[in-house]
C-alpha positions, 0 to 999 in steps of 0.5 A, spaced: 499 457 490 494 451 490 490 451 496 491 458 497 485 460 493 481 466 494 481 474 493 487 478 495 489 485 496 496 487 495 499 494 497 506 497 496 509 504 495 517 505 493 522 510 494 519 515 488 513 516 494 508 517 488 503 513 492 500 507 494 500 501 488 494 497 490 492 490 486 486 486 487 488 478 485 484 472 485 487 465 486 483 460 483 482 453 485 488 451 480 493 456 483 492 460 477 493 468 479 488 473 476 489 480 476 482 483 477 484 490 479 490 495 480 491 502 481 496 507 484 493 511 489 497 518 489 499 521 496 497 528 498 503 533 496 505 534 503 505 526 505 510 525 499 514 531 501 515 528 508 517 521 505 522 524 500 525 529 505 526 523 510 529 519 504 534 525 501 537 527 508 539 520 512 544 525 516 538 529 519 536 526 526 528 524 526 524 526 532 520 520 534 514 523 535 515 526 527 516 519 525 510 516 529 506 521 525 509 520 519 507 512 520 500 514 522 499 518 516 502 513 511 497 507 514 491 512 513 494 513 506 494 505 505 487 504 508 485 509 503 488 506 497 485 499 499 478 502 500 478 506 493 480 499 489 475 495 493 470 500 491 472 501 484 472 493 483 465 493 487 468 488 492 466 488 499 472 488 504 469 482 508 470 477 501 478 478 502 482 472 504 488 476 506 491 483 505 499 483 504 502 490 505 510 491 504 509 498 506 513 504 504 520 504 502 524 509 505 531 507 503 534 501 500 
């Protein structure tokens, strides 16, 4: 990662849908990676249930509007996780080089 120095924020949530895993990573000028902070930001119970329901019942049709609402709610949860980690670490968002977000895994 030489030449990629900076401060990065990574976000992901797996099939367990327990919440958003967030990590704040610093890559130094020599390309060495340092984890500055990390945490799991739990999902509200209703959001977790909606994601798990989608995973556990692939045979059920999903309405486009419902899927859009779930997508928006997940986006809000990811934003909250990012903001919470930055606040805990005392890092202003403007100092980030980039944010990488895998998103929510629904099915493999």
